C-alpha positions as CSV (number, residue, x, y, z in Angstrom):
1,M,19.0,8.6,-11.3
2,V,20.9,8.1,-8.0
3,F,19.0,6.5,-5.5
4,A,19.3,7.6,-1.8
5,H,21.6,5.7,0.7
6,S,20.7,2.2,1.5
7,V,21.2,3.7,5.1
8,K,18.5,6.1,5.3
9,D,15.1,5.0,6.7
10,W,12.4,2.7,4.7
11,I,9.2,4.3,5.5
12,F,6.0,2.0,5.2
13,V,2.1,3.0,4.4
14,S,-0.8,1.5,3.6
15,D,-4.9,2.0,3.0
16,A,-5.1,5.8,2.7
17,H,-8.0,5.0,0.3
18,F,-7.9,8.7,-1.4
19,T,-10.8,9.9,-3.2
20,G,-10.3,13.2,-3.9
21,R,-13.0,13.7,-1.5
22,D,-10.6,14.2,1.1
23,P,-8.4,16.9,0.6
24,E,-7.5,17.7,4.3
25,A,-6.5,13.8,4.4
26,I,-4.0,14.2,1.1
27,E,-2.8,17.7,2.7
28,A,-1.7,15.6,5.8
29,F,-0.2,12.9,3.6
30,L,2.0,15.2,1.4
31,R,3.0,17.1,4.7
32,F,4.1,13.6,5.9
33,L,6.3,12.9,3.1
34,D,8.2,16.6,3.1
35,S,8.9,16.0,6.9
36,E,10.3,12.5,5.9
37,K,12.1,13.1,2.6
38,N,15.4,13.9,4.0
39,H,16.0,11.1,5.5
40,M,14.2,8.2,3.6
41,G,15.6,6.1,1.4
42,H,12.9,3.9,0.6
43,F,9.1,4.6,0.0
44,V,7.2,1.8,0.3
45,I,3.2,1.9,-0.5
46,L,1.4,-1.5,0.7
47,G,-1.4,-0.8,-1.5
48,D,-4.8,0.7,-1.7
49,L,-3.3,4.6,-1.8
50,F,-6.5,5.2,-3.7
51,E,-10.2,4.2,-3.2
52,F,-9.8,2.9,-6.6
53,F,-6.7,2.6,-9.0
54,F,-6.2,1.3,-12.4
55,G,-2.9,2.0,-14.7
56,F,-5.2,3.5,-17.4
57,K,-3.0,4.2,-20.5
58,N,-4.8,7.7,-21.2
59,F,-4.6,9.2,-17.8
60,F,-3.5,12.7,-18.6
61,S,-6.2,12.8,-21.5
62,C,-8.8,12.4,-18.9
63,E,-6.8,14.4,-16.6
64,K,-9.6,17.6,-16.7
65,S,-12.2,15.5,-14.6
66,S,-12.3,15.9,-11.0
67,I,-11.6,12.0,-10.8
68,F,-7.7,12.8,-11.8
69,T,-6.9,16.5,-10.7
70,D,-8.2,16.2,-7.1
71,T,-5.7,13.4,-6.5
72,L,-2.7,14.7,-9.0
73,P,-0.9,16.3,-6.2
74,V,-0.1,12.8,-4.6
75,F,1.3,11.8,-8.3
76,R,3.1,14.8,-8.3
77,K,5.2,14.4,-4.7
78,L,5.4,11.0,-5.5
79,Q,7.1,12.1,-8.8
80,S,9.4,14.5,-6.6
81,L,10.6,11.7,-4.3
82,Y,11.8,9.8,-6.9
83,H,13.8,12.6,-8.6
84,E,15.3,13.2,-5.1
85,G,17.1,9.8,-5.2
86,I,14.0,8.0,-3.3
87,R,13.4,4.6,-4.2
88,I,9.7,3.7,-4.3
89,K,8.1,0.2,-3.9
90,Y,4.4,0.2,-4.4
91,F,2.6,-3.3,-3.3
92,E,-0.9,-4.0,-5.3
93,G,-4.0,-4.4,-2.9
94,N,-7.4,-5.1,-3.1
95,H,-8.4,-1.3,-4.9
96,D,-5.0,-1.4,-7.6
97,F,-5.4,-3.2,-10.8
98,F,-2.8,-3.3,-13.6
99,L,0.0,-0.9,-12.5
100,R,3.0,-2.6,-13.6
101,S,4.1,0.2,-16.4
102,F,1.7,3.0,-15.3
103,F,4.4,5.1,-13.6
104,S,6.7,4.7,-15.9
105,E,4.5,5.6,-18.8
106,Q,2.3,8.2,-17.3
107,F,5.1,10.3,-14.7
108,E,8.3,8.8,-16.4
109,M,9.4,7.4,-13.0
110,E,10.6,3.8,-12.0
111,V,8.8,2.0,-9.1
112,D,8.8,-1.1,-8.4
113,V,5.3,-2.9,-8.6
114,Y,4.4,-5.9,-7.0
115,P,0.9,-7.4,-7.8
116,D,1.5,-9.7,-5.0
117,G,4.1,-10.2,-2.1
118,C,7.2,-10.7,-2.3
119,E,10.5,-11.3,-0.3
120,E,12.6,-8.5,0.8
121,K,16.1,-8.3,2.7
122,L,15.8,-5.9,5.6
123,G,18.8,-5.7,7.8
124,G,20.0,-9.1,6.6
125,K,16.6,-10.8,7.4
126,R,14.2,-12.4,5.1
127,A,10.7,-10.4,5.1
128,F,7.7,-10.9,3.7
129,I,6.1,-8.0,2.7
130,A,2.5,-7.8,1.0
131,H,-0.6,-5.6,1.1
132,G,-2.1,-8.7,3.1
133,D,-5.6,-9.2,1.5
134,L,-4.8,-13.1,1.1
135,S,-4.0,-13.7,4.8
136,N,-7.0,-14.8,5.5
137,P,-7.5,-18.6,3.8
138,E,-11.1,-18.9,5.0
139,Q,-12.4,-15.8,2.9
140,R,-12.8,-18.4,-0.6
141,T,-15.6,-15.9,-1.8
142,Y,-13.2,-13.2,-1.5
143,R,-10.1,-15.2,-3.1
144,I,-12.5,-16.0,-6.0
145,F,-13.8,-12.4,-6.4
146,R,-10.5,-11.4,-6.5
147,K,-9.0,-13.6,-9.3
148,I,-12.3,-12.4,-11.5
149,L,-11.4,-8.8,-11.0
150,K,-7.2,-9.1,-11.3
151,N,-7.2,-11.1,-14.5
152,R,-6.7,-9.7,-18.1
153,L,-10.1,-10.0,-19.5
154,T,-11.4,-7.8,-16.8
155,Y,-8.4,-5.3,-17.2
156,R,-9.6,-4.8,-21.0
157,L,-12.9,-4.2,-19.9
158,I,-11.8,-1.6,-17.3
159,H,-10.0,-0.2,-20.5
160,F,-13.3,-0.1,-22.6
161,A,-15.3,1.3,-19.9
162,G,-13.1,4.2,-19.3
163,P,-12.2,5.7,-16.3
164,R,-15.6,7.8,-15.3
165,L,-17.8,4.7,-15.4
166,S,-15.2,2.4,-13.6
167,H,-15.2,4.8,-11.2
168,Q,-18.4,5.0,-10.4
169,I,-18.7,0.8,-10.5
170,A,-15.4,0.8,-8.3
171,R,-17.5,3.3,-5.8
172,K,-20.7,0.9,-5.5
173,L,-18.3,-2.2,-4.7
174,S,-16.3,-0.2,-2.3
175,D,-19.4,1.1,-0.5
176,L,-20.3,-2.7,-0.2
177,S,-16.9,-3.8,1.1
178,Y,-16.7,-1.0,3.9
179,Q,-20.1,-2.3,5.2
180,K,-18.8,-5.9,5.5
181,Y,-15.2,-5.6,6.3
182,H,-14.3,-1.6,7.3
183,N,-17.4,-0.2,8.6
184,D,-16.8,-0.4,12.4
185,I,-13.7,1.4,13.2
186,H,-12.1,-0.5,15.5
187,D,-8.7,-1.1,17.4
188,T,-9.2,-4.9,17.7
189,P,-6.5,-6.6,15.5
190,P,-8.0,-9.6,13.2
191,P,-6.8,-12.8,14.4
192,A,-5.9,-14.0,10.8
193,F,-3.1,-11.6,10.3
194,K,-1.1,-13.0,13.2
195,V,-1.9,-16.4,12.3
196,F,-0.4,-15.6,8.8
197,A,2.6,-14.3,10.1
198,H,3.1,-17.0,12.0
199,Q,2.8,-19.6,9.3
200,K,5.6,-17.2,7.5
201,F,7.8,-17.5,10.2
202,L,7.5,-21.2,9.7
203,E,8.8,-21.1,6.4
204,G,11.6,-19.0,7.4
205,Y,10.7,-15.5,7.6
206,S,12.3,-13.5,10.4
207,L,10.1,-10.6,9.5
208,V,6.3,-10.1,8.0
209,I,4.8,-6.5,7.2
210,L,1.3,-6.2,6.1
211,G,-1.7,-3.8,5.8
212,H,-4.9,-4.0,5.0
213,S,-6.8,-4.9,8.4
214,H,-6.4,-1.2,9.1
215,V,-5.4,-1.8,12.6
216,P,-1.7,-1.1,13.5
217,E,-0.4,-3.9,15.2
218,E,3.3,-5.1,16.5
219,V,3.7,-8.9,17.3
220,E,6.8,-10.6,18.4
221,E,7.6,-14.4,18.4
222,R,10.3,-16.6,19.5
223,L,10.4,-19.3,17.4
224,D,13.4,-22.0,17.5
225,G,15.8,-19.1,18.9
226,R,15.0,-16.6,16.2
227,R,13.3,-13.3,17.0
228,C,10.7,-12.9,14.5
229,L,8.6,-9.8,14.1
230,Y,5.1,-8.9,12.8
231,F,3.9,-5.7,11.8
232,N,0.4,-4.4,10.4
233,V,1.2,-0.7,9.4
234,G,-2.7,0.1,10.0
235,D,-4.1,2.9,7.5
236,W,-3.8,6.2,6.7
237,R,-7.1,6.8,6.1
238,I,-8.0,7.0,10.2
239,H,-5.1,6.4,12.3
240,R,-2.3,7.9,10.1
241,S,0.1,4.9,10.8
242,F,3.1,4.6,9.6
243,L,6.3,1.8,10.0
244,R,9.8,3.2,10.1
245,F,12.6,1.0,9.4
246,T,16.0,2.3,10.5
247,P,18.9,0.0,9.4
248,P,20.4,-2.0,10.7
249,D,17.6,-3.7,12.9
250,R,15.4,-0.8,14.2
251,F,11.9,-1.1,13.7
252,K,8.6,1.7,14.9
253,L,5.5,1.7,14.1
254,D,4.2,5.5,14.6
255,R,1.4,7.7,13.8
256,F,2.0,11.1,11.7
257,L,0.6,13.8,14.4
258,G,0.9,16.8,11.7
259,G,-2.3,16.4,10.5
């Protein structure tokens, strides 16, 4: 596979939370990818592309279920981008589990999967990229719950339960989560993300890119003579927002208006 030239744009998206019951959102997402593919070199998904995404080994044996057929066009589009030379990176969110070998085993494409955040070089600057669900250290209960969910024993139980039962349980847990964290549609960024980004700047990073908050946000800071930038990509679910990085140093937080 020959990847697209590195001078092409990087596109970041987050928090689409596709369920298969939202065909208009999926169609808009596919149109967006088609509109960007000719000048996109990297496509970065900052987690929670689906409402529940587990790397089942028997994905295609369960494909007749509406759980999979309704969202299969998204996987096919990613596969198409990969074969056109676009490099895909996936940062697992709080709705994503056990994806390390999913794309290669089920769709024969190499996707860089990150269970947590990682460092990247963008325009020669140190960038910290993550989904963002661990940005608030005060959410101790959530952090414990996350450790319970994201471990090998739980993954074995999910495999044993199978796709249908797992999705039913995940939907109930998701409904509870939305009632607590995302039930109100608002455009006021939670302050914890900006505080988290500042801490990363103190650690030497000049760029921080997150999702999870569902609110697009751009913050510039000057620290020891350095220009530091924090972006929250927002969400595809409501805002249709995305971040574009055009090498060597241009960033633009934008929204897709074609849907």
